[in-house]
C-alpha positions as CSV (number, residue, x, y, z in Angstrom):
1,M,-12.6,33.5,-40.4
2,R,-15.1,35.9,-41.9
3,K,-17.4,34.8,-39.1
4,K,-14.7,35.8,-36.4
5,M,-13.9,39.2,-38.3
6,Y,-17.7,40.0,-38.5
7,G,-17.9,39.3,-34.7
8,L,-15.0,41.5,-33.9
9,L,-16.6,44.2,-35.9
10,L,-19.8,43.8,-33.9
11,L,-18.1,44.0,-30.7
12,F,-16.4,47.3,-31.9
13,L,-19.7,48.8,-32.9
14,C,-21.5,47.7,-29.7
15,G,-18.6,48.6,-27.5
16,C,-18.4,52.2,-28.9
17,D,-21.9,52.7,-28.0
18,K,-21.7,51.2,-24.7
19,G,-18.4,52.1,-23.2
20,S,-16.8,55.1,-25.2
21,G,-19.5,57.7,-24.9
22,L,-19.6,57.7,-28.8
23,K,-23.0,57.6,-29.9
24,L,-23.8,55.6,-33.2
25,P,-26.6,56.6,-35.6
26,P,-29.7,54.4,-35.2
27,E,-29.1,52.8,-38.6
28,V,-25.7,51.5,-37.6
29,K,-27.1,50.2,-34.4
30,T,-29.9,48.4,-36.3
31,L,-27.2,47.0,-38.7
32,A,-25.2,45.6,-35.7
33,Q,-28.3,44.1,-34.2
34,L,-29.3,42.5,-37.5
35,G,-25.8,41.0,-37.8
36,E,-26.0,39.5,-34.5
37,T,-29.4,37.9,-35.2
38,A,-27.9,36.6,-38.5
39,L,-25.0,35.0,-36.7
40,R,-27.3,33.5,-34.2
41,Q,-29.2,32.0,-37.1
42,L,-26.2,30.7,-38.8
43,D,-24.9,29.0,-35.8
44,T,-28.4,27.3,-35.4
45,A,-28.5,26.1,-38.8
46,S,-25.0,24.7,-38.8
47,R,-25.5,22.5,-35.7
48,L,-27.3,19.2,-35.7
49,P,-29.9,18.7,-32.9
50,A,-28.2,17.0,-29.9
51,D,-30.3,13.9,-30.3
52,S,-29.7,13.4,-34.1
53,A,-27.0,11.6,-36.0
54,D,-28.6,12.4,-39.4
55,P,-27.6,15.2,-41.7
56,P,-29.3,18.5,-41.7
57,G,-31.9,19.5,-44.2
58,D,-34.4,16.7,-43.6
59,V,-38.3,17.3,-44.5
60,A,-40.8,15.7,-42.4
61,A,-41.6,12.2,-43.5
62,E,-45.1,11.9,-44.6
63,P,-47.5,8.9,-44.0
64,L,-47.0,6.2,-46.6
65,V,-49.6,4.5,-48.5
66,Q,-49.8,1.0,-49.8
67,G,-52.8,0.5,-52.1
68,A,-52.6,0.7,-55.8
69,K,-55.5,3.3,-55.9
70,A,-54.3,5.2,-52.9
71,V,-52.8,8.8,-53.3
72,G,-49.6,9.6,-51.4
73,H,-46.0,8.7,-51.1
74,R,-45.0,5.1,-51.1
75,D,-42.0,3.0,-49.9
76,F,-39.9,1.5,-52.7
77,N,-41.7,-2.0,-52.8
78,A,-45.2,-0.3,-53.0
79,A,-43.8,2.2,-55.6
80,K,-42.8,-0.8,-57.9
81,R,-46.3,-2.0,-57.9
82,V,-47.7,1.2,-59.4
83,L,-44.8,2.2,-61.6
84,P,-46.0,-0.1,-64.6
85,R,-49.2,2.1,-64.7
86,I,-47.1,5.3,-64.9
87,F,-45.2,4.0,-67.9
88,A,-48.0,2.3,-69.8
89,G,-47.6,3.4,-73.3
90,L,-44.2,5.1,-72.3
91,Q,-42.4,1.9,-72.2
92,E,-38.9,3.0,-73.2
93,D,-35.8,2.3,-71.2
94,F,-34.4,5.4,-69.7
95,Y,-30.6,5.1,-70.7
96,C,-30.7,3.3,-74.0
97,G,-34.2,3.9,-75.5
98,C,-35.1,0.2,-75.7
99,H,-38.7,-0.9,-75.8
100,Y,-39.8,-3.2,-73.4
101,E,-42.8,-5.4,-72.6
102,G,-43.5,-6.3,-69.0
103,K,-39.8,-6.8,-67.8
104,A,-38.5,-8.1,-70.9
105,V,-36.2,-5.8,-73.0
106,D,-36.3,-5.7,-76.8
107,W,-32.6,-5.5,-77.8
108,Q,-33.2,-5.0,-81.5
109,S,-35.4,-2.0,-80.8
110,C,-32.4,0.0,-79.6
111,G,-29.4,-1.9,-81.0
112,Y,-28.4,-3.0,-77.6
113,V,-25.5,-5.4,-77.0
114,P,-24.7,-6.7,-73.6
115,R,-21.4,-5.4,-72.2
116,K,-20.8,-8.4,-69.8
117,N,-24.0,-9.4,-68.0
118,A,-26.5,-10.7,-70.8
119,E,-28.9,-12.3,-68.1
120,R,-29.4,-8.9,-66.3
121,A,-29.6,-7.0,-69.6
122,R,-32.6,-9.0,-70.5
123,R,-34.8,-7.5,-68.0
124,I,-36.1,-3.9,-66.9
125,E,-35.3,-2.7,-63.4
126,W,-36.5,0.4,-61.6
127,E,-33.5,2.9,-61.4
128,H,-33.1,5.7,-59.0
129,V,-32.1,8.6,-60.8
130,V,-30.6,10.1,-57.7
131,P,-29.1,6.8,-56.2
132,A,-30.2,5.2,-53.1
133,W,-26.7,5.7,-51.8
134,V,-26.8,9.3,-52.1
135,L,-30.2,9.3,-50.3
136,G,-29.1,7.3,-47.3
137,H,-25.3,6.9,-47.0
138,Q,-24.9,9.8,-44.5
139,R,-27.8,8.6,-42.3
140,Q,-27.5,6.8,-38.9
141,C,-29.5,3.9,-40.3
142,W,-27.3,3.4,-43.2
143,Q,-24.2,3.6,-40.9
144,Q,-25.7,0.9,-38.7
145,G,-26.9,-1.6,-41.2
146,G,-26.8,-0.2,-44.8
147,R,-29.8,0.4,-47.2
148,K,-31.8,-2.5,-45.9
149,N,-31.7,-1.1,-42.4
150,C,-32.8,2.3,-43.6
151,A,-35.7,0.8,-45.6
152,T,-36.9,-0.8,-42.5
153,K,-36.4,1.7,-39.8
154,D,-36.1,5.2,-41.2
155,A,-39.4,6.8,-42.2
156,W,-37.7,9.8,-44.2
157,Y,-35.6,7.3,-46.2
158,R,-38.5,5.2,-47.0
159,M,-40.3,8.1,-48.4
160,A,-37.3,9.4,-50.4
161,E,-36.4,5.9,-51.7
162,G,-40.0,5.4,-53.1
163,D,-40.4,8.8,-54.5
164,L,-42.0,8.1,-58.0
165,N,-40.4,11.2,-59.4
166,N,-37.0,9.5,-59.0
167,L,-37.8,6.3,-60.5
168,V,-37.2,5.2,-64.2
169,P,-37.2,2.0,-66.3
170,A,-33.7,0.9,-67.0
171,V,-32.0,-2.2,-68.7
172,G,-30.8,-4.1,-65.7
173,E,-27.2,-4.3,-66.8
174,V,-26.9,-0.6,-67.3
175,N,-28.7,0.0,-63.9
176,A,-25.9,-2.3,-62.2
177,D,-23.2,-0.5,-64.1
178,R,-24.2,2.9,-63.2
179,S,-24.6,1.9,-59.4
180,N,-24.2,5.2,-57.5
181,L,-21.9,7.0,-60.0
182,S,-22.5,10.8,-60.7
183,Y,-23.7,12.1,-64.0
184,A,-21.2,13.9,-66.1
185,A,-20.5,14.9,-69.7
186,W,-17.0,14.5,-71.2
187,S,-17.3,13.6,-74.9
188,R,-19.6,14.2,-77.8
189,Q,-18.9,11.0,-79.6
190,P,-17.9,8.5,-76.6
191,T,-16.9,5.0,-77.2
192,R,-20.2,3.1,-76.9
193,I,-20.1,0.1,-74.6
194,Y,-23.6,-1.4,-75.2
195,G,-24.0,-1.6,-78.8
196,Q,-25.8,1.4,-80.1
197,C,-26.8,2.7,-76.6
198,G,-25.9,6.2,-76.1
199,T,-25.4,6.2,-72.5
200,V,-21.7,5.4,-71.4
201,V,-20.0,4.5,-68.1
202,D,-16.6,5.7,-67.3
203,F,-15.6,3.0,-64.6
204,A,-12.1,4.5,-63.8
205,G,-13.4,8.0,-63.6
206,R,-16.6,6.8,-61.7
207,R,-19.0,8.8,-63.7
208,V,-21.9,8.2,-66.3
209,Q,-22.8,10.2,-69.3
210,P,-26.5,9.6,-70.1
211,R,-27.7,9.8,-73.8
212,E,-28.5,13.3,-74.9
213,E,-32.3,12.5,-75.1
214,V,-32.6,12.0,-71.4
215,R,-30.2,14.6,-69.9
216,G,-32.8,17.3,-69.4
217,R,-35.1,14.7,-67.8
218,A,-32.2,13.5,-65.6
219,A,-31.3,17.1,-64.7
220,R,-34.7,18.1,-63.5
221,I,-35.1,14.8,-61.4
222,T,-31.9,15.4,-59.8
223,L,-32.5,19.1,-58.9
224,Y,-36.0,18.2,-57.7
225,M,-34.8,15.4,-55.3
226,H,-32.0,17.5,-54.0
227,Q,-34.3,20.5,-53.2
228,R,-37.2,18.4,-52.1
229,Y,-35.2,16.3,-49.6
230,G,-32.6,18.9,-48.6
231,L,-29.6,17.0,-50.1
232,N,-26.3,18.7,-50.6
233,M,-25.2,19.1,-54.1
234,S,-21.8,20.5,-55.4
235,R,-21.7,23.9,-57.2
236,Q,-20.2,21.9,-60.2
237,D,-23.1,19.4,-60.2
238,R,-25.6,22.1,-59.9
239,Q,-24.2,24.0,-62.9
240,L,-24.4,20.9,-64.9
241,M,-27.9,19.9,-64.1
242,C,-29.1,23.6,-64.7
243,A,-27.2,23.7,-68.1
244,W,-28.9,20.4,-69.2
245,S,-32.3,21.7,-68.0
246,R,-32.0,24.8,-70.2
247,Q,-30.4,22.8,-73.2
248,Y,-32.8,19.9,-73.1
249,P,-36.4,21.3,-72.3
250,V,-39.3,19.3,-71.0
251,D,-40.9,16.9,-73.7
252,H,-44.2,15.1,-74.1
253,W,-42.9,11.9,-72.4
254,E,-41.8,13.8,-69.5
255,T,-45.0,15.9,-69.0
256,Q,-47.2,12.8,-69.4
257,R,-45.2,10.9,-66.8
258,N,-45.3,13.8,-64.5
259,A,-49.2,14.0,-64.7
260,R,-49.5,10.4,-63.9
261,I,-47.1,10.6,-61.0
262,A,-49.1,13.5,-59.4
263,S,-52.2,11.6,-59.6
264,L,-50.8,8.8,-57.8
265,Q,-48.5,10.5,-55.4
266,G,-50.4,13.7,-54.9
267,E,-47.4,15.7,-56.2
268,G,-45.2,15.4,-59.2
269,N,-42.0,17.2,-60.0
270,Y,-42.8,20.7,-59.7
271,L,-39.5,21.6,-61.7
272,V,-41.4,19.9,-64.7
273,S,-44.8,21.6,-64.2
274,Q,-43.7,25.0,-63.2
275,P,-41.0,26.4,-65.3
276,G,-40.7,29.5,-63.3
277,R,-39.5,27.6,-60.2
278,L,-36.7,25.9,-62.2
279,A,-35.7,29.2,-63.6
280,E,-35.4,30.6,-60.1
281,L,-33.4,27.7,-58.9
282,C,-31.0,27.9,-61.6
283,R,-30.7,31.6,-62.0
């Protein structure tokens, strides 16, 4: 509606100058011309390319690397091979703070009690902070064959799925329960469902409240991924992520992890290393 009204205004301004004999001041004519240009740009930005079924906002996919010593982006399988090096000495599960060795979780270190799946709770898995579903479900490859198809055929998706900045170690059971649910905050003292673990899942409400110690980390990763890959984010989610980023500042664990990622991927999370960019994004 606003676009239509603005278009009528432009027609009036331009029509006055062309047909009525009324001469408009140069600055008004310039404003009208700028308005027409802005509308053309808006139309272009809001349309998908004729030969594309993928959502707008894509960044160009970069060539992927495979070797353990190579520097660059990797697909998810190659990323998993270097992640143990990134977290060496930082072996703490993201959601519950459990220590782990190799893939084995030490439940006693964090007071973990399995909710339902003890077998999966015994092992560490690599969790996408921004879920793979969020990265791919709107893409043509996903609609034609799901995640496996995207990981095979879509270079952009493979790059995003393997971005080291988005991957953290998590107890397998919590990783499974989180699935593709969004982060939220609803209680200062939630009923815990994994023993002493501070992260809780609201299955009915389809939301996850991460423990306070990692909310800032989760927020900066989430904001980075949405900006880096042109993903849509609701205003409510952005406000929450920005609030967490301010309330829970970058810590030593996050700084060290980020430096290691940058050495392997060629870029870390600039919202961690450049506070000014985070402030600008969240102003």
